[in-house]
C-alpha positions as CSV (number, residue, x, y, z in Angstrom):
1,M,-5.8,-46.0,6.8
2,R,-7.1,-44.4,4.0
3,V,-11.1,-46.7,2.9
4,S,-11.2,-46.3,-1.0
5,P,-14.6,-45.3,-2.0
6,R,-15.2,-49.5,-3.3
7,N,-14.1,-50.7,0.2
8,R,-16.9,-48.4,1.4
9,R,-19.4,-48.7,-0.3
10,L,-19.3,-52.2,0.4
11,A,-19.5,-51.3,3.9
12,N,-21.9,-49.0,3.9
13,D,-24.4,-52.6,2.0
14,F,-23.1,-54.7,4.5
15,A,-24.9,-52.4,7.0
16,A,-27.7,-52.2,5.2
17,M,-28.0,-55.3,4.7
18,Q,-27.4,-55.6,7.9
19,K,-30.1,-53.5,9.3
20,L,-32.5,-54.9,6.3
21,A,-32.4,-58.9,7.9
22,D,-33.0,-57.0,11.7
23,E,-36.3,-55.7,9.8
24,S,-37.3,-58.7,7.5
25,S,-38.6,-61.8,8.8
26,I,-38.5,-62.9,5.1
27,L,-34.2,-62.8,3.8
28,R,-31.8,-64.1,6.0
29,F,-27.9,-63.9,3.5
30,K,-24.6,-64.7,4.2
31,S,-21.7,-62.7,3.0
32,Y,-17.9,-63.1,2.0
33,G,-15.1,-61.7,2.0
34,N,-14.1,-57.7,4.5
35,P,-15.6,-55.8,3.7
36,P,-17.9,-57.9,2.0
37,E,-17.9,-58.8,-2.4
38,A,-20.0,-61.8,-2.7
39,Y,-23.4,-62.6,-1.6
40,D,-26.1,-65.3,-1.2
41,V,-29.4,-64.0,-0.4
42,F,-31.9,-66.6,1.1
43,F,-35.8,-65.6,0.6
44,A,-38.4,-67.4,3.1
45,G,-42.5,-66.5,1.2
46,N,-45.0,-67.0,-1.9
47,G,-43.4,-67.4,-5.2
48,L,-44.2,-69.4,-8.6
49,R,-42.0,-72.4,-10.0
50,R,-42.9,-75.0,-12.5
51,M,-43.6,-78.5,-11.3
52,D,-44.6,-81.3,-14.1
53,L,-46.0,-78.6,-16.5
54,K,-48.4,-76.7,-13.1
55,V,-47.1,-73.3,-12.4
56,G,-47.5,-73.8,-8.2
57,I,-46.0,-72.0,-4.8
58,V,-42.2,-72.2,-3.3
59,A,-41.5,-70.4,-0.6
60,K,-38.0,-71.2,-0.3
61,H,-35.1,-68.2,-2.9
62,E,-31.6,-67.9,-3.0
63,V,-29.9,-65.3,-4.8
64,S,-25.6,-65.6,-5.8
65,V,-24.8,-61.9,-5.7
66,R,-21.3,-60.9,-6.4
67,L,-19.8,-57.1,-6.7
68,G,-17.4,-57.0,-9.6
69,M,-14.8,-55.0,-8.7
70,T,-16.3,-52.1,-11.0
71,Y,-19.4,-52.3,-8.8
72,P,-20.8,-49.7,-8.1
73,C,-20.4,-47.8,-10.9
74,V,-21.5,-51.3,-12.7
75,M,-24.9,-53.9,-12.1
76,P,-23.5,-56.5,-9.3
77,E,-23.8,-59.9,-12.1
78,L,-27.0,-62.0,-10.2
79,R,-27.8,-65.3,-10.0
80,W,-31.0,-67.4,-9.2
81,K,-29.7,-71.0,-7.4
82,T,-33.3,-72.7,-6.6
83,D,-36.1,-73.3,-9.0
84,I,-38.2,-69.9,-10.0
85,F,-40.8,-69.5,-12.4
86,H,-40.8,-65.8,-14.0
87,P,-40.8,-63.5,-16.8
88,N,-37.3,-61.5,-16.3
89,I,-35.9,-64.8,-14.9
90,S,-34.1,-67.3,-17.3
91,S,-34.1,-70.9,-16.2
92,A,-31.2,-70.0,-16.3
93,G,-31.1,-68.1,-13.3
94,A,-29.8,-65.0,-14.9
95,V,-32.0,-62.6,-13.1
96,C,-33.6,-59.3,-15.7
97,L,-33.7,-55.7,-14.4
98,G,-34.9,-53.7,-17.4
99,G,-33.5,-51.3,-17.3
100,Y,-31.1,-51.4,-14.5
101,Q,-29.7,-53.1,-17.4
102,V,-29.0,-50.9,-19.4
103,H,-28.8,-47.9,-17.1
104,W,-27.4,-49.5,-13.6
105,V,-28.2,-46.2,-10.8
106,P,-24.9,-46.4,-8.6
107,S,-26.7,-45.3,-6.0
108,L,-28.8,-48.0,-6.1
109,D,-28.1,-49.7,-2.6
110,L,-27.7,-53.5,-2.1
111,A,-30.7,-54.0,0.0
112,E,-32.8,-51.8,-1.8
113,L,-32.7,-54.6,-4.9
114,C,-32.8,-57.0,-2.9
115,E,-36.0,-55.1,-2.4
116,M,-36.3,-55.5,-6.3
117,L,-35.4,-59.1,-6.2
118,W,-38.3,-59.5,-3.4
119,D,-40.6,-57.8,-5.6
120,M,-39.8,-60.1,-8.2
121,I,-40.0,-63.2,-6.5
122,R,-44.1,-62.2,-5.5
123,Y,-44.9,-61.4,-8.6
124,D,-45.1,-57.5,-7.5
125,N,-42.6,-57.1,-9.8
126,F,-42.7,-58.2,-13.4
127,D,-42.1,-57.1,-17.2
128,V,-44.5,-60.0,-19.9
129,T,-42.7,-57.4,-23.0
130,S,-39.4,-58.6,-23.5
131,P,-38.7,-61.1,-21.1
132,Y,-36.0,-63.7,-19.8
133,N,-38.5,-66.7,-20.1
134,R,-41.1,-66.7,-22.7
135,D,-43.2,-69.6,-21.9
136,A,-43.1,-67.6,-17.6
137,A,-44.1,-64.9,-19.5
138,N,-46.8,-66.4,-21.6
139,W,-48.3,-67.4,-18.7
140,A,-48.2,-64.9,-16.7
141,R,-50.1,-63.3,-18.9
142,L,-53.2,-65.5,-19.2
143,Q,-53.2,-66.7,-15.8
144,R,-56.6,-66.5,-13.8
145,E,-55.4,-69.0,-10.9
146,F,-53.3,-67.1,-8.6
147,K,-53.5,-63.3,-7.4
148,F,-50.7,-60.9,-7.7
149,P,-48.7,-60.7,-6.2
150,V,-48.3,-63.7,-4.6
151,D,-47.2,-63.4,-1.2
152,Q,-48.9,-59.5,0.1
153,R,-45.7,-58.7,2.5
154,S,-43.3,-55.8,2.0
155,L,-39.6,-57.4,2.6
156,R,-39.1,-55.3,5.7
157,D,-42.1,-57.0,7.0
158,R,-40.7,-56.5,11.0
159,V,-41.3,-52.6,11.0
160,T,-44.4,-51.2,11.9
161,R,-45.5,-48.0,11.0
162,S,-46.0,-44.8,13.1
163,V,-48.9,-43.7,10.9
164,R,-51.9,-46.2,10.6
165,K,-53.9,-46.4,7.0
166,Q,-56.8,-46.5,7.9
167,P,-58.2,-42.8,8.7
168,E,-60.2,-42.7,12.0
169,I,-64.1,-41.6,12.7
170,I,-64.7,-39.1,15.3
171,D,-68.4,-38.2,16.1
172,A,-69.1,-38.9,12.6
173,E,-65.9,-37.0,10.8
174,V,-63.0,-38.8,9.1
175,I,-60.0,-37.0,10.1
176,E,-56.6,-37.3,8.8
177,I,-54.1,-39.7,10.9
178,I,-50.7,-37.4,11.1
179,D,-47.0,-37.9,12.4
180,A,-46.9,-34.9,15.0
181,V,-43.8,-34.2,17.1
182,M,-43.2,-32.1,20.2
183,V,-40.0,-30.1,20.1
184,D,-38.6,-28.4,24.2
185,E,-37.4,-25.1,23.1
186,G,-36.6,-24.5,26.0
187,N,-37.9,-20.8,26.0
188,A,-40.9,-21.6,25.6
189,A,-42.4,-20.7,29.5
190,N,-44.8,-23.6,30.8
191,D,-46.0,-23.4,26.6
192,D,-45.8,-26.6,25.2
193,I,-45.5,-26.4,20.9
194,L,-46.5,-28.6,18.4
195,F,-44.6,-29.0,15.0
196,I,-46.4,-31.2,12.8
197,D,-44.5,-32.4,9.4
């Protein structure tokens, strides 16, 4: 049986979401349909909300994602379900993705979109110039209480890096750490060949 391009995309998005959940201690999700056309996405990490005129940390977030019949040609419908205080998320839960609102990129998969949402939660991604929530934009522009991002973790926080970010000091010289791969070509007699990317 032939699979439509849309259903193939939905299946690929589901696989990408499963991989993301495996690589993250922050994200969990529930999916609906086979292949899934709707998700409830849960994030466990620091974001901000307003409580009694004071802004404070909140650690649980839920976003509803609906992949309509025109997805991936048209952006998914996003609705924030939990309290959040963010310039680009309205108090009713509407989410503004900046330029993606008008110029959606069909190649952006659902896992990448979730990475954008996580960056919004932790205030690593926000725009105060054209906000959905003017109070949050004014607050973010003037506040000095919180250091952004309010959660330092990457969404894929379980993935370990193979390359250390800091250079090593050996004999007072700084060297750069790079990935190297040993390749067995089968024709190298007792000679090891090292390829460096």
